[in-house]
N, C-alpha and C positions, 0 to 999 in steps of 0.2 A: 493834838498838834505835835508835829515832829520837832524834836530838839535840834537846835542849830549846833553845828560843830565850830569850835573856836579856831582862829587862824593858826595857832600852834599845832593843834590836832590835825588840821587840814594839811599843814606842811609835813607832819608825820605820815599821813596817808599818801601824799604825793611821793614821798621818798620811799615808803614801804613798797609800793607797787613797782618801783624800779629795782630795789635791792632785795626785796623779800626777806629782809633781816630787820627785826624789831629794834635791836640796839643801834644799828647803823642809822635807821630812820629816825629814832629818837634823838640821836646826836645831831643829825642834819636839821631836825626841827628846832633845835636850840635847848634841849634838855641837857642837864649837866652830865659830864663824863661819869661822875660818881653814881648818878641815879639812872642813867640811860637804859641799862639792862632791865631794871625793875619797872621803869616807866613804860618801856616798850612792851613788856609782858602785860602790864596793867591796861595799857591802851588797847591791846588786842582783845581784851575782855569786855570793853565798853560797847554796848549796842550801837551807839551813834557812830563810833569809829568803824565798827564792823560793817555797818550799812554804807558808810562813805567809801570804804575799801571795795565793797561789792560793786557799788555804782561806778567807781573809777575804773575797775577792771572791765566792767561791761562797756564803758565808753571807749576804753583803749582797744578792746576787741572789735568793737564796731568800726572804729577808725581803721584798724588794720584790715578788716574785711573789705571796707570801701577801697582802700589803697590797693589791695590785691585784685579786686575786680577791675579797677581802672587800669592797672598794669596789664592784666590779661586782655582787656579791650584794645589797648595800644598795640600790644604784640600780636594779637590775632590777625590784624590787617597786614602785617609785614611778612607773615609766613604763608600766605596763600599763593598758589600757583596760578 
């Protein structure tokens, strides 16, 4: 059975895929300023966090791919002679 991610770790993941900075993501997730650097490093070692980051990146990439295709479809009709 897959281990569930805690809400704070999910906030870390959400912020990490934006900043790609573990310390910044840990601070944004609510970890203390004193421990954010070490916590960010530790979180990036946890299999459940790694899996959540991978999943979030895949979802973001799929969303971007769909948006790109939709944009291309909209613009392809306007450039035809």
